[in-house]
N, C-alpha and C positions, 0 to 999 in steps of 0.2 A: 504494499499499499504506500500511501505518501500524504504531506499535510503543510497547512499554514498557519502561520501564529509563531509567535517567538517567546522564549523563555525570558520573564523579566530577570534584572540583577537581583542576585539574593546571594546571602553568605549564610551558610549553617554550620554549626558545629556539633558533632556527635561524641557521645562517649559511650565506650563500651569496655567495661570493667578496667584494667590497669591501662588500655591502650585508648590514648586520646589521638583524634586526627580531624583534620579541619579541611573542609572543600569551599573554595571560593568559585562561586559560579558567576561568570560574567557574559553578558550578551555581545557576541560578535558583531562589531558595525562596520559593515564592509559596503561600499557601493557597488551594486551589481553594474550600474552602467558605466562606473571607472573600470571595472573588472574587465568588461567586454571589451571597452575601448582600447585596453592594454593587449588584449588577447588579439584585437583585429590589426593594431599598429604592429605586432610581432609578424602575423599573418602575412600583411602585406610586404614586410621587410623579407620575410622567407620566401616569398613567392617571386621576387626578384633575383634571386640567387638561384633557385630551382624550382620545383614543385610537384599529386594524384590523391587519390585516397582508395583506401582498401574497399574493394567490392562496388565501385560504382561504374567501371568500363570493362574493357576486354583488351586482349592483345592478339595482333595477327603475326603469325610468323612463317616463315618458309624457306627454301632452298631454290636457289636460281641454277639451272645446269643448260647445257646445251643438248643437240639431239644424241650425241655419244652418251649422255650422263655426266660429263665432266663439268666440276663447278665452276661458274661464271662470276669471277671476283668484281668489284666497283660497278655493278649494274646499278642505273638510277632507279628508285624504286618511288613511285608516286600512289598513295593511299587517298582517296578522296571520297569524302562522306557527302553522298549523293541528295542526302536530305538537307545538308546545310552549305554545300559546295566548299568546304573546307578542306584542306589536303594538308597531308603529311608527308614529308619527305626522308627517306631512307636509303641506304647503300647497302649491297650486299657485301660480305666479308671475304676473305680470302678462301673460305671453305664456301662460298655461295650463299652463305645464310645470310637472313636478315631477320630484324625483330621491330615490331612497333607496338611498344606498349602504352598503356594509359589511353587508349581510344574511347570515346566515347560509343555506348550503344547505338547501333544505327544500321544501315545499307550501304556497302561500300563496293568501290571499283578499284581494281588494284592493276596499274600498269607499270611494266619494267621496259626500259631502254637501255641498248647497249650497242656501241658501234660495229658494225658488221653483221648484226641481228636484225630481223624484223621485230617491230613493236608488238609486245605482248600485252593483252588487256582480258581481264576477268572480270565479269559484272555479276551482279545480284548477289552480291557474298552479305549474308546476315551475319551481324555480330551481336551476341547475346552477352548480358552480363555476366561477367568471370572467365568468358570463353578466352581460350588460347587456339585461335581459329587456324589452321593450316592452309596457306596458300601457295602452293609450289608454283614456280614458273619455268617452264620449258621453251627455250629462245631457239628460233629456227633461223637457219642462216639465210640472210637478205638485206633489204635495204630498211632502215627506220622508217621510211614512208611507207612501207609495209607494214600491216598489222595483221594479228591472228587474235581473235576474239573469240573466248570460251566462255559459256556460262556456269557459275557456280552450281555445286550440288546442293540440293535444299537441306540434307542432312548429311553428317560427315562423322566417321570415327574420330574419337579422341585418341590422336597418337603423339600428343606433346604431353601427356600427365596422366598421373595413377589416381587421381582423386576419384572420390565416388559422389557425384553430383547430378541433379536434372534440372533442366529449365522450362519453368511455365512461361510461355510466349505471351505476348501482348494480346495477341488474338484469342488465345486460351483464357486469359484474365478477364477480357470483356465479353466473350461471347459462350464461355460454359454457364451452366446454372450454378450460380452461388446462392445458396439459400440464405437470404438476410443480407446479400450483398458484402459478407465479410471474407477479408482474405484468409482467414483462418482455414476456410472450407477449401481451398486451393491446397493447403500443404498435404492434404489426403492422397494428392495425385501420384507422389513418389515412391518407388519402392522403399521400403524400411518403415514406414511411416504406419503408426498404429494408434488409433484415438477413438475416444469415448465422446467426442462432441455431440452436444445435442444437434438435431436437426436443424431447427432455425437458429441461426445464428445472429444476436442482436449486434449492428454494425457499430459496436461501440468497443472501445479498448481494453478498459477494466472489467466492464461489464459483460464483455464476450466470453468466449470459453474456448481455452486454448489447450484443452486436452490432449495433445498429440504426442507421443513419443517416437523418437527416429532411433533404430537400432537398439532398441530397448533401454534407451537413456530416460532420466526424469524430463517430464515436460519443463520444470523450471530450468534445464540445462540448455535449451535453445535460445538463440539470440537471433533478433530480428533487426536489419540493417537497412536504412533508407538514404541511398545516395552516398553511401559509405559511412553514415553516421547512426549512433545506435538508436534503435526504436524499442526501449526496453523499461519496463515498470519494475525495478528492483524491489523484491518483496511481495511482489504481486502474483506468485505463482506461475510464472511464463507467461505472463500478458504484456501486451505491448503499451507503449504510452500514446500513440496517436494511431487511428484505424483510418488508414488513407482511403479516399473513395476509389472504388475499382476503375473508373474512368480516369483517375490521375494515374495510374499505374502503368508503367511502361511495361515491365516485366520482372520476373525473379527467378532467382537461382535456390535450390536449396542444396547446400553443402553438408553433406552427411556423414564423410568418413575419409580420412588422409587427406586432408587439403591442405594446402600451403601452408608456411610458417607463417604468413602474412596474417593469419586469422587466429584469434584466440581469444582468451578469456569466457570460453565457453568449450563444453564437451559434448555436448548435444549437434543437433543442426545448426547451421548457420543460414539463416534466409536473408539473402543479399538482393533488396527491391532497388529499382530505380525509379524516379518519376519520368513521364513523359517531359520533351522538351521541344521548343519551337523549331520549325524548319524553314525554308527559304521562301516556303508557299503559307498563307494563310489557311488553316484548317481549324475545324470546331465543331462541338455537337451540344444539343441538349437533350434532356431526356427526363422521362418521369417512369417511374415504377410504381405500381398500383396493387394492393392487396385487399381484399376483405373476406372475412371467414364466411360470408354466404356462398362465396363460391366453392368452399372446402369441404373435404370430408369429414366425418366424425370418427374418432377412435374406436376401438374395440370395446373397451370398458364404459365409455359414455353411451355407446348405443345400447348395451348391455343394462345399463342402469337408467335407461332414458334421460339423459342429461345431454343440454345442448352443448355443442362445441363450444370452447372459449373464443371471446371474442379477440379478432386480429385485424386491425385496421393498418394500413402501412402505405406511406407515400413518400416516396425518395426521388428527389428531383434535383436538377442542376443542370449546369451548363460548363462548357470548357472553349478556350480559345487559344490558338498558338501560332505563331509567326514570326517574321523579322519584326525587329524595332527599327524602323528606318523614316528620315524625312526626305520626301523625293527632292533629288538635285541638292541636297544639303548634307544628309547624314546616311551612311549604309546604304547607297544606291544600288550596289552590285548584291544587296541581300546577304551578305556572307560573313558578317561581324557580330552583330548582336541578335538574339533570338529570345523570345519570352514563352512562358506556356502558363496559363491562368485557369484553374479549376475552382468551381464553387459548388457545394451540394449541401443540399438542407435533407434531413430525415426527419419525419413526423411518423412516430410510431405507438400505437396503443397495443399493447398485448393484455388480454384480458386472464383473469382467473376468477374461480369461484372461491369465495372464502365460506367456510362452513365450520362456525366456532360455537362452543357452548357458551352461553351468556346468562347471568342471573335473570329470572322472570320480574319483570317491572312491578308485578304485583306484590313481590315480596320486598320491595325497597323501604317499605314501611315496618316491615317486620312482620307481616302477615303471611304465614306460610301456609294457612288453611287445611285446603286439601291437597295441596302440591306434594307433601311429604308426609305419609302416613306412619312410617315405620319409625319407632323411637330410637333405635340404634341410629338412624339417619338423620335425627334433629330431636334434640333435648338439651335441658338444661345443663349448665357447667357441672362438674364435681365439685363437691365440698372443699377436697384438700386441693384445687386447682385455682381457686381466687383468695384473695386477701379479705380480711375480716371487713374493711370497707367495702369492697364488692359486695361479699355477702349481705351487708346491711342495706346495700341498695337494691338488692333483690328481694330481700325482704319486705322493705317498702313498697314495693310494686307488686307485693303479693305472690312472688314466685319463689319456688321451693327448689333448692339445688338437689341435683341427682348424688345418692350417696356412691355410685358406682361400684357397687359390691352387692353379694347377695342374690337372690332369686330374681328381684327386679332393680337392676342397678341404675335403670334410667327415669327421670321424670320429664315428663314435656311441659312445655310452657301452656298457660291456660288458653283454650281454644286455639291452639297452635300459632299464636300470635306473640312476639316479644314486644312488651311494652314499651311505650315511646319513650319513657323516662330511663330506660336502659341503652337506647340506640346511642352510639357514638356521635357526637356532633359533626367531627371531621370525615367520617364515612358518609354522613349525610350530606356534607358539602360535595364530597366528589360526586356523587350520584345524582345530586341536584346539577350538577355543571354537565353531566352526561359522560363519564368516564366509561360506562359501557353502552353499547347500541341496545336498541330492543329486540327482543327475539321476533323472527319473522316465522319461526317453526318451532311447534310444541310437539314433545314427544312423552309418553307415559309408558313406563315400565316398571315392575317390581314395587308398585305403591308410590311412585315419584313421577313427578313431573317437571320435565327440564326443558328449557328453551335454547334453540340454536340459531346463531344470525346467519342467514345465507344470503350473500350478496356479492357484488363486483369488488374485485380487489386489483383493479386495473392499474396497469404501470405504463403512462406515458413517458415516452423518451422523445427529446429533441435535441437533434445535432445541427450545428452550422459548422461547416469547414470550409477553411479557404487555403488554396496551395499555390503558389506561385514560385518559378523556376526561371532564372535568368542565365543565359550562356553568352560571354563575350569572347571574342578571339581579337586580342591585340594584334597579332601577327601569327602566320602558321608555326610558330615556335612557342607562343605564348598565350594562352587560353585560361580563363577562368570561369567558373560557374557557382551559384548557389541556388538554396531554395527557402522558403518561410513557410511553415504550416501553423495556421490558427484554428484550433478546433475547440468549441464551445458544447459542452454536454449538459443536459439537466435531466435526471430522471425521477419521477415521484413514485414512490413505493406505497401499496395500498395498506402495508402494516410495516411496523419499525422494522428494517431490515437488520440482520445479524444480532437479533434480539429472539426473546422468546415470545415476542407480542403477537397475539393472534386476533385483535380485535382495530377495526379500522379507525377508532378513534386516537390512536398514536401512529403517526406516519412519518415520513422522512423525504426530503429533497436530497437526491444526490448529485451534486455540482463537480465537474471535472473538466474544468479547462487544461488544454495540453499543447505543447508547442514543439515545434522542430526546426532547426536552422542548421544550414551547412554552407559553407564557403570553401571553396576547393580550386587551387590553381594549380597548373601545369606548364612546365616550362621545359622544352627541348634545348638542353645544352648545346648538343651536338647531334648527328644522327645516330650515335651509341649512348648517349647519356641523357636521360629523362629524370627531372624531379617532380616530384607532387607534393603539395604542402595542404593541409584541412585543417579547418578549425569547425567543429560538430557543437550543437547543442541540444539537448533533449530534456524536456521537462514537463512535469503535470503537478496539477493541485486536486485535492479531494476535499470538498467541502461537504458535510452531510449536516442538514439544518433539520431539527424538529419541526414538523406540521401535525395541525391537529388541535386537540384540548393540550397543550404544552403546559401553559402556567397556570400555578395553583390559584385556585379562586380565593377571593379576598376573605371569605369565611374560613379558608382551611389555615390552622395554625397549629404545625408540626415541628418541634425542634429536631435537630440532628445532633449526631453524637460529638462532632470535633468541632470547638469553637473556630470560627474563620474560614471554615471549608466554602468553597465558591460552589456554587449550585447555579451554574449557566442558565440564564432564562427561566429562573424560578421554576424550575420544573417539578412537576408532580410526582411524587416517588412511584417506584414500580409497585404494582400490586398484583399478587400473583395468588390464585384462588385454586385450592384442589381439595379432595374430599368432598365427593358428590358433585364437585365443579372441576371446569377444567378450562379457566380464564386466566390470561395474564395480559395487563396493561403496562407495556415498557417502553421507554425511549432509549435504554442503554446508556450509552457514552454520548449522546448527541446533545448539542452539537459537537462536532469533532472536525479537525482539520489536518490536513497532511500537504507538505510541500517538499517538491523533488525537482532538483535542478543537477543536470547533468553535462559538464564540460569536457571537451576531448580536444586535443592539439596532436597532429602527427604529421611526420614527414617521411618519405617513401622516394627511394632512388633507384631505379632502373638503367642498367649498366650492361650493354652487349660488348663482350669482348672474347673473340675468336668464336668459338663453338658453346661458349658458356654467355646464358643469360641471366645476370645476377638482379636480384632484388633486394633490397636491405632497407631498413629504416625503424622507427620505433615511434612511441606515443606515450602522452600523459592523458591520465584521466582524473577528474575530481567530480565525486558525486555527492551532494549535499541534500540530506532529508532531515526536514523538522516534522516532527509527527506528534500529535496527542496522544497520550496514554489511554488504553482503553480502560474504562471503571466508569463505577456508577455512585457519583457525589451526592445524587439527590435522594438516596436512599432506597431500600428493597425489603418490601414487607411480603411475608408469607402466611397466608391463613390455610390450614390444612384440615381444619375440620376436627382439630385435637381437643377443642371445649365442647362442641354441640355437635360433633357428628357430621357437620357441613359446613365447608369452606366458607360460604357467604354468609353464614350466620354469625360466625365468628368474626368477619369483617364488619357486620351490622353492630357487632357488639364491642369492636376496637379491641379484641384479643388477639393477637399475633404469635405464632408460633416461632416465627425467626424475624430477625431485622438485621441486614448488612448495610455497610456503608463504606465507601472509599473515602480516604481523607484528603488526598492530594490528586488530582488530575492534572498535572503539567504536561509539558511537551520536552521531548528530547529533540538534542541537535546532533546529528550523526553524520560527519564526514567521512568519505573513503576514497582513497588514493589509489591510483592503481600505474603501473608502468610497464612498457613493453619493450623488447628489442629483437628483431630477427634478421636473419640472412638467408636467402633463398638462391640455390643455383641450378637453374634448369638446362641441363647439360646435354648438349646433342652431341653423344659419343659418337655416333654413326649416323648415316642416313635412316637407319632403321631403329636405332635405340636411341631413347631420351631417358635421362634420370633427372629426377627432382630431390634434391638435397638442401634440406634445411635445416635450420636450428633456431630455435625462439626461446627466448627468457621472458617470464611473466614475474614482475614483483608485485604481490596482491597482499600488503599487510591488511590487518584486520579493520573492521569498522569499530570506530570508538564513538564515546559521548564527547562533545567538545568541552564540554564543561566539568567531566571525570563524574556526571551524574549518572553511575554506574555502578551495580555490586555484584558479586559472584560468591557462590559458596567454593571454598576450596577444603577438600578433606583433611589435607594436612594440617590446616588451621585450626581445625575443630579439636577442642580440649576436653577430652571425655571425663575430666574432672569436675568439668563444669556444664556436666548432662543437665538437662531441665528436668525438674520435679512435674511430672506429668499426674493431672487429676483425673477422677473417673470418666468426666465427660471429655478427655482429650485435650483441655486448655491447660496451660501453663500454672502452676502456683505461683502466688505472690511471694515475693522474696528469693525465689529459685535462683541457683546460680546462672551465669551467662548472660543476665538481662543488662540492657543498658537502657540510656535515655537520650531524647533527642530536644535540642534547643529550639529547634522550630517550633513557634506557638501552637501549631496546630496539632503536633503531636507531641506536647510537652508532658501531657499526663497519662501518655501510653506506654509503657515498657516495652521494649523491643527484644526479642531473643536475636543477638547478633554472635554468638558463637560460631565461629568457621566461616564468617561474612569478610570478604575483602573489598576493599574500596578502588576502583579505577584510578591509577597514577599514585597510590599512596603503598608505601612499605614494600617497595618492589613489585606491586601489581601492575602489570602493562595496561595501558590506557584500553587496549582492546580485548582486555582479560583473559587473553590468551596469548601463547607465543607466537610469532610471526614466523614463518618459514621462507626464506628468501631463494634457496637454491632450487628454482623452479626452472630446469632447462628441458626443454620439450624438442626432441629430434623429430624430423618429418623425412619419411624416406618414400621415394615412389619411383616406378619405372613404366615406360609404356613401349613395347617393342612390337614393330611392324613385322608379323610373322612371315608372310611371303615377298614384302618388299612392294608390293602394289597398292598399299595403302588401303586395303580393303578387310584385313584382318589383324587386329591389334591385341597382343596379350598385356595386361595391365595389372598393377597390386603397389603395393604399399604398405608402410607400417607407420604409426605416428603416435606421439603422447600429447595428450591436451588435459591442461589444467582448469580446473572450474573455480571461479570466483564464487565465493560463498555469498550468498544473496542479501544477507541483512537481518532476516528476520531473528535470527537466533540471539542477535543483541537487542533488537526493537523489543522481542517477547521478554526479555531480562528487565526491560524498565520499570516495571512495578515493585522490584524486590525491595525488601527491608534495606537500608533504613530510609529511603527516600519517600517511601509512602506506606501506608497500610490499610487493610480492609478487615474491620472489625465485625464481627458477627454476635448477636446476642440472641437468647432464646426467651420466650414467653414473655413479651412486653407489650404495654398498650400502644395502639396506633395514634392517640393523642400525646402520648411521650413516650417514645422508644427507650428512655432510659429508666422508665419505671416497670417494675416486676410484677405481673397480673398476680402471682402467688403471694407476693408480700406487700404490695403497695409502696415500698420503699425502692430508693434509687437501686437500680441494677447496676452491680459493679461490672465496669466494661472488661470484658475477659480478655486475658493475656493470650491472644491466639499463637499456636505453634503455626507460624507461616509456612505455606508452602513456596518453593523456589524453582524458579525457573533460569538455569543458569548453562555454562558451556564448560567442558572437561578440559581443563587447562593441560592435562599431560598427552591427550590425544586427540589433537587438533589439527591435524595436517589437512592440507588443501586436496580436495577430491581430484582424483586422476583418473584418466581413460585411456587406457591401450588399447589402439586400434588397428585392425588389420584387414585386408582384403586382397583378392586374388581372381582376376576375371578375364573374360575375352569380349571383344566387340567385333560384330561382324556385319560388313555394308552388304545390303541385299539389295541387288540393283542400284538405281541412282537416287532412290528416294526412301530407303528403309535402313535403319541401323539397329541391328538386334543386341542386346548386352546379357550376358550371363555371368553372375559374379558370386562369390563366397565372401560374406562380409562378417566380422564377429568384433568382439572387443569385451575385455576384462576390465572393471573398474573398481578402484580403490579408495578407501577413505569416503565412503559415502555417507551423508549424515543421517542422523535419526534423533530420537527424543527415548531415554531410557531412565527411569526411575531407579535412582541408586540409593534410596534410604528404604532398604529392603527387610523386614523380618527374618527368620530362618525360614529355609524351603522346607517345612514340615507341614503336611498336610493338615494334620489334627489343628495345629495353630493357625493356618491360613482359614480353614473351614470355620473356626471361632470368630475369626477378624470378621469374615464374610457375612455371618450370621449376626455379629453385632455384639456378641457377648464377650470379646476381647478387644480394647481399645487400641486401634493400630498405632498411634503416636506414642504408645507405652513400651512398644517391642520392637523399635526400630535401631539402628545403632547412631543414626544421630539424632537423639532423643532432643526435643525441642524444635525439631522441623515436621512438616507433614511431607508431602511427596517433595521430593527434590528431583526435579525433571531436568535431566543434563544433555545438552546437544554433544552428541561425539559423532566425530569422523571417523567411523571405525567398521562401516558395512562394506562388502564387496558384493559386486553383481557381476552377470555374464550374458554373453547375447551371441548366438550363431544363427546364421540367417541364407538363404539360398535366395538372391534377389535377379530377375528376371524382367527386362524392360525391352520394349520395341516402340520406336518411333517413326512415323512415315509421314513424309511429306509429298502427296501425289499431285503434282503440278500444283496449281492453286485451287482445286477443287477439294482435297480430302486430307486433312489432319489428324492422324490417328496416334494415340499413344496408349500402351498397356503397362501395367506394373504389377508384378506377381511378387509376394514375399511368402516363403516358407520357413518359419523362425521359432525361436524359443528363446524368451529372456527370463532370467532367474534373477530375482531382486529380494533379498531378505529385509530390505529397509523399508517395505512397503507392507508390513506385517497387518496392520489394521485396516487395510482396504484402500488406503490411502495411493495416491500416484505421483506425488511430490515431494519435497524435502520436509524434514523434521517430522515424520510419522512416528508414532510411538512404537516401540518394540511390544510386541504382544506379549511375551514372557520375559521380563527382565533378568530372569535368573539362567536363560539359555536362549542365545541368539539365534543358534542353529533351529529352534523351534519354529521361526519363520523362514527358513529357506525355502523357496516354491517359487513358482512361476509369479511374474511380475503383474500388478494391478492393470497393465495394458498390454498384457500378453495375448495376442492372438494367433494361433498357429498358421494359418493360412489367409491371406488378403490377395484379393484381385481386384483391381481397379482399372476400369477403361473408361478412356473418353474421346470424344470425335466431334469434330466441326466437318461437315458437308453441304458444299453448295451444290444444291440440285441442277442437273443440267438442262431443263427445260428454259427455253429461248433466253439462255444465259447469254449468248452470244449473237442473238439476233442483231440484224442490222437496221430494224425498224425501231427506233426508241420507244414508241409507243407499245409494241408487242412485248420488247424486252422488258419494261416498267410494267405492264399490265399482266402479263402471263409470267414472266420470269421472277427473278430476285427470291428464289425459295432456298431457304437454308435449314438444317436441323442439326442440333447439336446435342450431345448427351455426356453424362457421367454416369458409370454403371458401379457398383460396389458390390462385391460379394465377399464375405468374410466369415471366419468361424467365431464362435463365441469368446467372449473375455473369461479370463480365469477369475475365480471368485473364491472365497472361503465360507467356511460354516461356521457360524459364532455360536456360544453356548448360550448366552443370556441369563437372566434369572439370579437367583442367589449368589451364585457361583461363576458369574460371567466375568468378574475380574480377579475371582479368589480374594478378595480384599484388598488387592493391590491397585492404587489410584493409577490410572493409565494403561493399565493392561486388560488383554482381551483373552478369555478362554475360548477352548475349541472344544466339541465333544469328540466321544470315540468313535471308532469305525468298526461297527460288529458284522458286517456284511458286504456282499458286492454291490457295487454301485451302478445303477443301470439309470437310462433315461428314458422314462415313459412318453417324456416330451408333451405333456398337455398342460392347460392353462391350471387346472387344479392340482396337477402333480409334476412338475418339469422333472425332477429327479427322485429316486428311490430314498423316501425320507426314513424308512426303516433300516436303511444303512447306518443310521447313527444311533447312538446311546449316550445318556448322560454320564460322566466319568464321576468316580468316587469325590465326596467333596473334600476341597482342598488339594485336588491333583489336575494336572493338566492333560487334557484331551489329547488322542494322538492323531486326530485327523489332521491332516498335512495343510500347509497353506497353499492356496490355489488348487485345491482338490476338484473344485466343481467347474464346468464350463457352462456359462450363461447360453442363450439363444444366439445364433448367428443372423447373418442379416443378406439379403438380396434384394438390393433397391436401386431403381433406375430415375434420376432425374433428367427429363427431356425438355429442350427450348424447340421451338418452330418460329422462323423467322419469315418475314414476308418485305422485301424491300422495292418501294417505289423510287426508280431512279430519274432524276432530272436533268442529267449531262452526260453527255457523250462519254467523258472521262468514268462517269460511275461514282466520281467523288461527293455528289450531292444527291442526297436520296432521305427518303422518310421509311424509317424501319418500325414495322410492327413485331411485337414479340407476344408470343404465347408459352409461358415457361409452366412447367409442372415438375412438382417434387413429389416423390413415391408417385410416378405416373401411373402404375398400374393397381395403385392403391392394396397392395399387399400388406396384411397385418404384420407387422415387424415386432416381435416381443422383444420386450428389453430387459427390466429389472426382475429379479427373482427374489423372495423372502428368503433369506440364509440364515435367520437366527432360530435356533434348535426349539426355544420356548416359546416362540410365537403361535398364535393360533393359525396364521396363514404360511407357516413353515412349508417350503417346497413350492410354494403356489407362485404363478408369474402373478406381477402386481402392476405392471405399467407396460407400455408401447411405445415404440418411437412414434413419430407424426403420421398421420394417414396422408392422402392426397392433399396437397395444397396447390392452388394455381396463382400466378402472377401475371399480370399483363402489364404492358411496357410500350412506351412509344418514344422512339429517337430519331432525332435530325441529325444529318450529317452535312457538314460543309466544308 
């Protein structure tokens, strides 16, 4: 995630036993404008010395020979960009070889001239992002006034590199069916990708779904780049910061294994996108894409239940224009110097949802339960021993007897089933009067009780406005520069308060997510063999979550908090949670909440051709700054569970809460992170048939830290067993216990804190980043490409590389709420009107000394995650238009991170069963007594991937583009044992990591994805413009996906679902053969499993089950009406369908052993959805 806001100047002094330490926190005062100005000055200075940027262009290489095959040195090579009329000049070396690096993506013509030979010209050369395109020149004896012209092949084997990568062209980007017009959809088109993304992809960055793994690696280890600059929200589970309009993207390449040393800071796939750019001619488009659920099918379960399809209204509209920036007869008269591209898009989306939540009956607001509850066990007066004498007196004065709660008749009812008005809590009445709960719209009666449900819309409106501008300028044919700026504004309103337990629409929030991206990139060709590229990149976003609905406390509501001076933003109403006959929660959680992230990148890359070596070397520096509010509830959190009356809502009316908790301080952390890199890459043309790719990269990735040292961690070596806490029977710490300290922060002044084993960042030898930094991160990259026959048609390719992963930062962000910087205190059995007063005694309830939970980082086990990747394959050109690739791709990954609870009692079944049942207090039997769960992030997991990947790419003239991707693979990853697919998942059994070794959470054994674009031949080439326009212009495109089911685990649930160990997940035993009936009522054989003995860990393996597979087609039909002979001006109608054949695609299966729906299919993927579009090209 990310945030805005700043930590005010503060100075805190903390004392822990004999250790005294002071933290000075000062706000960083730095002008962003001044910082950017300094970088721009530096960039311009560098650009005049030299100047590219990683992932923004491509390279054309080749060998010049005569008819006998002998090398021709010193030939003049001119490489012309036909889109912009710009040219690049190079010369063949003594081996006849030439290299032209740093070329913009586009279409090229290569000409070669040498005295005594005919002029050579090859046209129609496409250059994609990241390409090393081979254009060999064969000169024929003759005069330079004569020409030999050849047409480039549409596709080509890769004979210059051993990397594993695939290109998604601009045509595919704009003409394939992307559900939601999100680029995430396109990542599934390449071999090695496996996803669990939702069918409909909201075209927003943070709100989208990037759940895709490449070659078994984690989704958060993927990296997205736009024009060479990062597009990445660190801490956002692999999501991007900006979601570019589909119509602004030129194309992108997915680098999935063994890529060049110039790429780093990620170990998964690197997706390098480029924006469209202007050309010598003006081009533009305008479009609208429209959806309405009235055109859509309904899903299987809605049809069975008679429920209507959820609302979906989508309007995505925009325009773009690109061309030369010129003033007739004054500037850029030849249209070959300055070019622009501008894209603006608006996205208006309403995603419907049906909220079906239990809410109290309005007839009960005044205490009248009448005939709605007739069972005394479910509604009765409090027990005599539960309330104070003062409360007992009030009940007697109202003529209400208290329940004895013992004997044959333990419960006493309220007279006439009505709570007298004199007993109703005035603050509860104030909240009800303000409308905290919606009125029920559906009544249900069962077992003598009538309950109410609110059934209504939970619509989520999404509004996006995005502007993209790119400028390209050529000072000379040796020096050119380009840049882009993206401004994206996003607003989403949620029907209930997101990321909380809220289930009523009276608490909502608005999610604001402005995002930005900027690139300035300069290229300078110092000589025909030396080229330099310099780039400054910026990427940033904000997240502002603002509460909406019934936010502020009504004037008649007066409830004090626990902590003097605690800031309750917006004077929010506390969280009210009802259980025990009810299931209703009103909750604003941490909102308002702010996050701000800025990523500044500077790099320089040099390309140097020397003989048959093409060197590239360079380096970069990156500064990532995040300011993020802590998550927490400072407004208070009341729980009413029916402990007093048998009904949670009745307890609320009386004002008797079974629990109350509150966060003392919700401030912001300031987390900067710097990274450094340097590399050298040698693409060595050993012979005309063999190319070696030899690279070495160094990454310097010091750990993220908090700018003001407002960070703490638990260190086992600092824990003094002699100061172990004295634990009370309820799990709290006894007053006067050893190891307690106090804080001079006035908010926490009266709250003792247990600090035994706690270290403060930057003090007493504790690193600012809490863990050791590892600097020796050297990553070799080795690859080869061998032309097997010498004809350029069959190439054997392979390689090996080490990739280091940049830790995303959530490990540190999540540690922000640790003591002594803040505290969440919990009290039991208190009054709503004053949570410091005990219901039982009527006196002030002493604030308990809570055994704090810790989210920390393992100091001794925190190496950077590393991936060892290797591949071997063959590419074969079939005819002039098809390339077939077959490759083995594998990797082994080390130091992958997870969370593991290290505060573990003895692994004794009887003890664990006793803890799980609640008869033994967990806090009293742990080794670090005084703490609850100590959840440590550890970089200690290993994972493996082996896969056969087959792809075919065809470009048959201009009529048909076909791409096929097949993957047969196995991914094993113990770090996602709890079913997660990202970083920092909890280890299921903290006593035994091997318990979690099994198929990864995104492991699908077989995946086939085919996509094509076909221009139908009818009247396509008709000479009559009317016939061509009226009857021709038909095209069809499609994406077909066929994949086996995801690996999933069976979970135990119930009393022994975690064996009493927080953060753990138990599984059942396997007692029979596993079969798959494959029905909705029973997907797998549930009798295969049985509960393990209490306190033991079940033997069902992780990822033992396979969910349903898929066979789905998304098909588009286009009709173009052409208005010019060139065909460049047209109106295009689109009829797009997703799940075209409306096959029911079953999705989730209930895999919790103790659930009533165990083994049943519980959801489907989307049914058929239609989208209509109109697009104008000019």
